[in-house]
C-alpha positions as CSV (number, residue, x, y, z in Angstrom):
1,M,15.5,13.0,-3.8
2,E,17.0,13.5,-7.4
3,P,15.1,16.0,-9.5
4,E,14.8,13.4,-12.5
5,I,13.0,11.1,-10.1
6,I,10.6,13.6,-8.9
7,E,10.1,14.5,-12.6
8,R,9.3,10.9,-13.5
9,G,6.8,10.5,-10.6
10,I,5.1,13.6,-11.7
11,V,4.8,12.2,-15.1
12,V,3.5,8.9,-14.0
13,A,0.9,10.6,-11.8
14,L,-0.2,12.8,-15.0
15,W,-0.6,9.5,-17.0
16,A,-2.7,8.0,-14.0
17,L,-5.0,11.1,-14.0
18,A,-5.4,11.3,-17.4
19,M,-6.5,7.6,-17.6
20,I,-8.7,7.7,-14.6
21,S,-10.4,10.9,-15.9
22,A,-10.8,9.4,-19.3
23,F,-12.5,6.4,-18.0
24,A,-14.6,8.7,-15.6
25,Y,-15.9,10.7,-18.4
26,L,-17.4,7.3,-20.1
27,W,-20.0,7.7,-17.4
28,L,-20.5,11.4,-18.1
29,T,-21.0,11.5,-21.8
30,E,-25.0,11.2,-21.8
31,T,-25.3,13.4,-18.6
32,P,-26.6,17.0,-18.5
33,K,-23.8,19.6,-19.3
34,C,-22.3,21.0,-16.1
35,T,-19.0,22.3,-14.7
36,R,-18.0,18.9,-13.3
37,R,-18.5,17.2,-16.6
38,T,-16.4,20.0,-18.4
39,A,-13.6,19.6,-16.0
40,V,-13.4,15.7,-16.3
41,K,-13.5,16.1,-20.2
42,A,-10.7,18.5,-20.3
43,T,-8.4,16.6,-17.7
44,P,-7.0,14.2,-20.3
45,L,-5.6,16.5,-22.7
46,L,-4.5,19.0,-20.2
47,A,-2.4,16.2,-18.5
48,F,-1.3,15.2,-22.0
49,A,0.0,18.6,-22.6
50,A,1.8,18.8,-19.2
51,I,3.7,15.6,-19.9
52,A,4.5,16.8,-23.1
53,A,6.1,20.0,-21.4
54,L,7.8,18.0,-18.8
55,A,9.3,15.7,-21.4
56,H,10.6,18.6,-23.4
57,A,8.7,17.6,-26.2
58,P,8.2,19.8,-29.5
59,V,6.5,22.9,-28.7
60,I,4.0,22.5,-31.5
61,L,3.0,19.3,-29.8
62,I,2.4,21.0,-26.6
63,I,0.4,23.6,-28.4
64,A,-1.7,21.0,-30.1
65,L,-2.6,19.3,-26.9
66,A,-3.4,22.5,-25.3
67,L,-5.6,23.6,-28.1
68,S,-7.4,20.3,-28.1
69,A,-8.3,20.7,-24.4
70,V,-9.8,24.1,-25.3
71,G,-11.8,22.5,-27.7
72,D,-12.9,19.8,-25.3
73,I,-14.0,22.6,-22.8
74,A,-16.0,24.7,-25.6
75,L,-17.7,21.3,-27.0
76,S,-18.8,20.4,-23.3
77,R,-20.9,23.5,-23.1
78,D,-24.3,24.3,-25.0
79,G,-24.9,26.5,-27.9
80,S,-23.7,27.1,-31.4
81,R,-21.1,29.7,-30.3
82,A,-19.6,27.1,-28.1
83,F,-19.7,24.5,-30.6
84,L,-17.9,26.9,-33.0
85,T,-15.3,27.8,-30.7
86,G,-14.6,24.2,-30.2
87,L,-14.3,23.6,-34.0
88,I,-12.1,26.7,-34.3
89,A,-9.7,25.3,-31.4
90,F,-9.7,21.6,-33.0
91,A,-8.9,23.1,-36.3
92,L,-6.0,24.9,-35.0
93,A,-4.9,21.9,-33.4
94,H,-5.1,19.8,-36.5
95,L,-2.8,22.7,-38.2
96,A,-0.5,22.4,-35.3
97,Y,-0.2,18.7,-35.8
98,L,0.2,19.2,-39.5
99,A,3.1,21.4,-38.8
100,L,4.4,18.7,-36.3
101,F,4.3,16.0,-39.0
102,V,5.3,17.6,-42.2
103,P,9.0,18.1,-41.3
104,H,9.3,14.3,-40.6
105,V,7.8,13.3,-44.1
106,S,10.7,12.3,-46.1
107,R,8.6,11.0,-49.1
108,V,5.0,12.0,-49.9
109,E,2.7,9.0,-50.3
110,R,0.2,9.6,-53.1
111,A,-2.4,6.9,-51.8
112,P,-2.8,8.5,-48.5
113,I,-3.7,11.9,-50.0
114,F,-6.1,10.3,-52.5
115,G,-7.6,8.5,-49.8
116,M,-8.0,11.6,-47.5
117,V,-9.5,13.3,-50.5
118,I,-12.3,10.8,-50.8
119,V,-12.8,10.8,-47.1
120,A,-13.2,14.6,-47.0
121,A,-15.5,14.6,-50.0
122,L,-17.6,12.0,-48.5
123,A,-17.7,13.7,-45.1
124,I,-18.7,16.8,-46.7
125,A,-21.3,15.3,-49.1
126,I,-22.9,12.8,-46.5
127,V,-22.0,13.6,-42.8
128,V,-22.2,17.5,-42.7
129,P,-25.8,18.8,-43.3
130,S,-25.7,20.9,-46.4
131,R,-28.3,23.5,-44.8
132,D,-27.0,24.5,-41.4
133,P,-25.4,27.7,-40.0
134,L,-22.2,25.5,-39.2
135,T,-22.2,23.8,-42.4
136,W,-19.1,25.8,-44.1
137,P,-17.0,25.8,-40.9
138,A,-17.6,22.0,-40.6
139,R,-16.7,21.4,-44.2
140,A,-13.3,23.4,-43.7
141,Y,-12.6,21.5,-40.7
142,A,-13.1,18.3,-42.7
143,V,-10.5,19.3,-45.1
144,I,-8.1,20.3,-42.4
145,I,-8.3,17.1,-40.3
146,C,-8.0,14.9,-43.6
147,A,-4.9,17.0,-44.5
148,M,-3.5,16.2,-41.0
149,T,-4.2,12.5,-41.5
150,A,-2.6,12.5,-44.8
151,A,0.5,14.0,-43.6
152,A,0.3,11.4,-40.6
153,L,0.1,8.6,-43.1
154,S,3.3,9.7,-44.6
155,L,5.1,9.5,-41.5
156,P,8.4,7.1,-41.2
157,F,7.9,3.8,-39.5
158,G,9.5,5.0,-36.1
159,L,6.5,7.3,-35.9
160,R,3.7,5.0,-36.9
161,G,2.4,5.5,-33.5
162,A,1.4,8.9,-34.4
163,T,0.0,7.5,-37.6
164,V,-2.4,5.1,-36.0
165,G,-3.3,8.1,-33.3
166,A,-4.2,10.4,-36.1
167,V,-6.4,7.8,-37.9
168,L,-8.1,7.2,-34.7
169,F,-8.8,10.9,-34.2
170,L,-10.2,11.3,-37.6
171,M,-12.4,8.3,-37.0
172,S,-13.7,9.9,-33.6
173,D,-14.5,13.3,-35.5
174,L,-16.5,11.4,-38.2
175,I,-18.5,9.7,-35.7
176,L,-18.9,12.9,-33.7
177,A,-20.4,14.6,-36.9
178,A,-22.6,11.9,-37.4
179,R,-23.7,11.8,-33.7
180,L,-24.2,15.6,-33.8
181,F,-26.0,16.1,-37.1
182,H,-27.7,12.5,-37.7
183,L,-28.5,10.8,-34.5
184,S,-31.4,11.7,-32.0
185,E,-30.4,12.4,-28.5
186,G,-31.1,9.5,-26.1
187,T,-31.1,6.8,-28.5
188,V,-28.9,3.6,-28.1
189,L,-27.0,4.6,-31.2
190,A,-26.3,8.2,-29.7
191,R,-25.0,6.5,-26.7
192,V,-22.8,4.2,-28.3
193,A,-21.4,6.7,-30.6
194,S,-20.5,8.9,-27.7
195,Y,-18.5,6.3,-25.9
196,T,-16.9,5.1,-29.1
197,L,-15.9,8.6,-30.2
198,W,-14.3,9.4,-26.6
199,V,-12.4,6.1,-26.6
200,L,-10.9,6.7,-29.9
201,Y,-10.3,10.3,-29.4
202,V,-8.4,9.9,-26.1
203,S,-6.3,6.8,-27.6
204,G,-5.5,8.8,-30.6
205,Q,-4.2,11.8,-28.8
206,G,-2.2,9.5,-26.4
207,L,-0.6,7.7,-29.4
208,I,0.5,10.8,-30.9
209,L,1.9,12.1,-27.7
210,L,3.8,8.9,-27.2
211,A,5.3,8.8,-30.6
212,F,7.1,12.1,-30.1
213,L,8.1,11.6,-26.4
């Protein structure tokens, strides 16, 4: 069998694995944190990173996807230390995406930058609590993801899939912040937020990956 056919089959299997595990995690979002939940949550991004590697995608994209998987693992565990680890991993992932996007920006659009400044300011003022040990790390994170999204909004038409993906990623993080800091555990709103942010997050990462394959 030709190596190309084998590689194509592996990629298809990885896409299937990513989609199946992403759907499976929807049923685990509100269950107690455990090793199985962590494994299922981390699988989609690990599969995306493997797909990017097999497709010889830019190394910085592979790094961003792998860092996101690390973030997923950390955020699936309990405790402020795990949360901070996840926050750092995702912040680094966004910086990697920023480094990926910037070389493709031929013209800086002022409107996206202005819009993301407003989003960052609102997130810092409203979504992120003012008196919490994680206030300043969360605020720094908000600035980083908005910078990444601003760069994505200036990408050329051929990479608009990544633009949409970055916006979905931003939306998922805003919902996550609201879920963590403002919604009570076990409520209907908290469950809906968990389902919604997961769908937006995986879809956004998948679109960014597809745009650069």
